[in-house]
N, C-alpha and C positions, 0 to 999 in steps of 0.2 A: 560530441563531449560524451561523458559518457556517468549517467545517473546513476546512485547508489540509494535503492530503499532494502532495509532487513531485518528482520529481528537480534542482528548478533548485538545489539547494546556497543554501549563504548569503552567501557571497563573491561576487557577482554583483550584481546589479542586477534581477533578473526578480521575483523572490517582492517586493521594493519595488511593484514597478510593480503588481503585481499587488494589492496592498495599497494600491495606490494609487486604482485604478478599483472597487478594494469599497466604501472608502473616502466616494466620489462617487457609487456608487449605491444604497448601503444603509450610511448615516450612521446611527452609535448605535448598529450589529449586530456582535456581538462575533466576529470570526475567527480562533480559532486556527492557530496551525503546526506542526500535530501531528508531520509529516515531510512535509519540505523534501532526504534525503541520500540517496531508493531507492534502489536500482540504477540508474547511467545507463541508458538506452535499457531496461532488464528490463522490458517487459511481466511473463511472465509471471514474474516472481517478484514483484512487485510486486504482479501480482496476489493472492498467497497474505498479504503482507503489509498489503495495504487493508484485506482481508477481518477478519485477528485486529486491526488495533490499532483497526480501524472499532468493533470489537462491543460496545464501553462506550459510541459517542459516544448522547448523548444522542437518543431517537427524534424526528425529525422535524426533526431540524437539517440543515444544508445542506453536504456533505460536494462539495469539486470537485477532482476527483483527476486530476494531469495528468504522463504518463511518456508521447511522443506521439512518436517518434522521424519515424514520417511526418502528422506534421502539416500541413496544408494537400493534402495528396495526398486520394486515394479514398475513405477513412475519414471515414465518418459524426460530427460533435460532439455530443453528446448529453444528455440529462433522464433516469435512468433511474429512475425510482420503486422502491423495493423497499417486504418489508412492514414498514421501520422508519424509512429514510431517505430525503432526497431529492441522488443522485448526478448531478457536473457533470465532463466530460469527455471525452477521444474510446473514441469504442468501436473496438477495436482486441484488448478479453482483458484491458482492463484492469479490467472486473468480471465478467466470468467468475466469478470463488468467493464473491462476494457477490448475485450473483445466484445461486445455487445455494444459501447457505448461509444467505440472509435471505428467495427468494423474485421472483420480478417481479408487481407490479400493472401497468406501463406502461414504453412507452420510444417516446421523442420525438426523433426529429434536430433541431436545432436550425437557426433560420438563419443563415446568417454575412454581417455586414453587409458590405454591399461593399469598405466603405473598411478591414477588419479585414486587419491587418499575415498577409499567406500564412505566417511562420515565428516567429508568436507569437501561437498561438491563446488562450493561455492568459489577457494581458491581454485582447487583442480577444471573445475569443468566452468563451468559460469564464467569464472575472471577472462582463461584463456580465451573461449568464444568472442567476450564483449569485445575485446581489446584487438579481435581476426577488423572486428566490425567495422569499430572506429578506425582504423588501416584502411576499410573497405576494401576487405574480403571477404570469402566466404570461407565460414568456418566447415571442419567436415561432417555431413549431416547430412537428411536423407527427410524428405515428402512422406510425415505420417500426422495422424489427424489429430486435432486439441481435444481434447477430454473436455467435454460443455459438463454444468449444473441448471439445467434447466429450470431446476424448481425453484433455485432461489429467487427470492423478490430482489423486482429492480430498486428497493429500496427498504431497507431493512433497520425498523425501530427497534435496535437494543443501541446499549455502549461500548462505538470499539474502542476509542483511546481517551485514556485522561492524563493531560499533561501538566506540566513541574508547579504553573500556577491552581492546579485545579478546576478548570474549566475540560466538560464532556464534551465530545465529539460525537455525534450518532453518523450512526447508517443513512440517514433522512438526506435528499436534496433538498434545498429549500424552494419553493415556490409561496407564488401569491396565498393562494387561498386558506395555506398553513397558518390557521390561530391560535389553538391551545394547545400543550403537548402537558400530558401526562408524565408524571418519574415519584414512585416510591409514594403514591399517592396524593401529592403538589401539582396542582394548578398551576401551569409556568405560562406568566404573560408572553409577547414579542416585544420586543427592542432592535434599535436599531443601531446605535451603538451604547456600548458602556457606561458612557455617563447619562444614558435615559435612566440606567438600575440605582435602586437603591438599597445602600447596604444592608444586606443581612441577608437579603430577597433574589435568591435565584431567576434570568427569565431563560429565554432561549430567543436565537439571530441567527441570521448567516454569516456561517466564516467565509472568510481570506479565497477559501475552496469550495465558497456555493455550497458544502454542507447547513445541518442545522447542527449549531449546539449551545450547548447550555452555560450560562458563564453567572458568576453576581459578580458585584463593581468590591472591586480591593477582596476580593475573598477567594473564598475554594467551596465554586456550590459540589464541587463530589463530595465535600464532607459535609455542607449542609444538609444534601440532601442523601449521604450512606450510597452513592453511588458506587455501583463498580465496575467492572468490564463485562461485557455479557448481560448486563441485565437492561429488560424488557421494557419500552416506552410503550406510552397509548398517545397516538394521535388523532384532534378535535380538529374539523374542518368546523 
């Protein structure tokens, strides 16, 4: 299958144009729209989300991920082979966390077609490459090193994503010793289920993708706490 993650949104034609190119290049291959509201232009935040939300994607799948504010610039367009998946997208840090957690088997720089629109590599570069990989073929490419970002922490105590419920996804992986979290001066307790929450009182929990998430029972934790994307959090063990 081909799994798509991007910051393209669903109100504009971009996802549809990508899917058209995939249907042309790999007819009959399932295409899964996993995440098209990654935070706009936020490469580092998206790298942590990508790692968490792709961990259960079946091994051998082709994952096309695009958060690419530098499209058409000097960054490479790459195929990254890890211990479990094939990733296609920009070499701008988006794959830093999957490289750490899955390991790197190989990295290749894609040949950019002469007719590719310099502002839409998602449609004209990444989608044809993903389709070729899904067919079991190798797109035109040559070996190239993956650009690494060693200064990025393994876990990032920031707000990375806010869903339509007002639940707040962080860059922290859940671990047993994490007992308290401070957000905007509010000390939050840990819970296991939404039903353990008290209405109007935000709490944090391990979400279904292994990340720490802040929620409020039948309410918007983001609104209650005044949280926005990239806001810092304080961890208290």
